[in-house]
C-alpha positions as CSV (number, residue, x, y, z in Angstrom):
1,M,69.3,6.8,36.3
2,T,68.7,9.9,34.3
3,E,65.5,12.0,34.3
4,E,64.9,10.6,30.7
5,D,65.1,6.9,31.9
6,P,61.7,5.4,31.4
7,L,62.4,2.8,34.2
8,G,62.2,5.7,36.6
9,R,58.5,6.3,35.4
10,L,57.2,2.7,35.8
11,D,55.0,3.7,38.8
12,D,53.8,6.9,37.2
13,D,50.1,6.6,36.4
14,D,50.4,9.2,33.8
15,Y,53.4,7.9,31.9
16,P,52.3,6.8,28.3
17,A,53.7,3.4,28.3
18,Y,51.1,1.4,26.2
19,T,50.9,1.3,22.4
20,M,47.4,1.5,20.8
21,G,47.6,-2.1,20.0
22,R,48.7,-3.2,23.5
23,A,46.0,-0.8,25.1
24,A,43.3,-2.4,22.9
25,E,44.5,-5.9,23.7
26,I,44.4,-5.2,27.5
27,L,41.0,-3.7,27.2
28,G,39.6,-6.3,25.0
29,T,38.5,-3.8,22.6
30,S,39.5,-2.4,19.1
31,P,42.0,0.4,18.3
32,A,38.9,2.1,16.7
33,F,37.3,2.3,20.0
34,L,40.2,4.0,21.4
35,R,40.3,6.5,18.6
36,T,36.6,7.1,19.2
37,L,37.3,8.0,22.7
38,G,40.1,10.3,21.5
39,E,37.7,12.0,19.2
40,A,35.2,12.4,22.0
41,R,38.1,13.9,24.1
42,L,37.8,11.5,26.9
43,I,41.4,10.5,26.5
44,T,44.1,12.3,24.6
45,P,47.0,10.0,24.0
46,L,50.5,11.3,23.9
47,R,52.4,10.7,20.5
48,S,55.7,9.0,20.1
49,S,58.5,10.6,18.2
50,G,57.2,8.5,15.2
51,G,53.7,9.8,15.7
52,H,52.2,6.7,17.3
53,R,49.6,7.0,20.0
54,R,50.7,6.0,23.6
55,Y,48.3,5.5,26.5
56,S,48.9,5.8,30.3
57,R,47.4,3.5,33.0
58,H,45.1,6.4,33.9
59,Q,43.8,6.6,30.4
60,L,43.3,2.8,30.2
61,R,41.2,3.0,33.3
62,L,39.0,5.7,31.8
63,A,38.8,3.7,28.6
64,A,37.9,0.4,30.5
65,R,35.1,2.5,32.3
66,A,33.8,3.8,28.9
67,R,33.8,0.3,27.6
68,E,31.7,-0.9,30.5
69,L,29.1,1.9,30.0
70,V,29.0,1.3,26.3
71,D,28.6,-2.4,26.7
72,Q,25.6,-1.5,29.0
73,G,24.1,0.4,26.1
74,T,25.1,4.0,27.0
75,P,26.0,6.1,23.8
76,V,29.8,6.8,23.6
77,E,29.3,10.5,24.0
78,A,27.1,10.1,27.1
79,A,29.6,7.6,28.5
80,C,32.5,10.0,28.0
81,R,30.6,12.9,29.8
82,I,29.7,10.5,32.7
83,I,33.4,9.4,33.1
84,S,34.6,13.0,32.9
85,L,32.2,14.0,35.6
86,E,33.2,11.0,37.8
87,D,36.9,11.8,37.3
88,Q,36.4,15.5,38.3
89,L,34.5,14.4,41.3
90,G,37.1,11.9,42.4
91,E,39.8,14.6,42.0
92,A,37.9,17.2,43.9
93,K,37.3,14.6,46.8
94,R,41.1,13.9,46.8
95,I,41.9,17.5,47.1
96,N,39.4,18.1,49.9
97,E,40.7,15.0,51.7
98,E,44.2,16.3,51.4
99,R,43.2,19.8,52.5
100,D,41.4,18.4,55.5
101,R,44.5,16.4,56.6
102,Q,46.7,19.5,56.3
103,A,44.2,21.8,58.1
104,P,44.9,22.4,61.8
105,E,42.3,20.8,64.0
106,R,39.4,23.1,64.8
107,R,38.2,21.9,68.1
108,P,36.4,24.3,70.5
109,K,38.4,25.1,73.4
110,S,37.0,23.9,76.7
111,D,36.6,26.2,79.7
112,A,37.7,23.6,82.2
């Protein structure tokens, strides 16, 4: 299997595996909604060699959250900002947890 082999990337959350049509079908939305999320800079799909948009699983999760908020009446721009902040917070928490796992234990030494 070479580095360019897409089968080696099936578990990669950021691999752009979904076409716009398939992504819209999975999310139960329209391609126009996905374009709107792109214009709002929530998701930036990669482009195929032919110029077609391709979405990753991570981007589909962000789009699904946006759809959930929009369906509840949140304007698209506000939904995108909320999701961006949620995503940043989640990443910060992950980094902190990883740092805490790697840090040596800081227990006070007993004078026994």
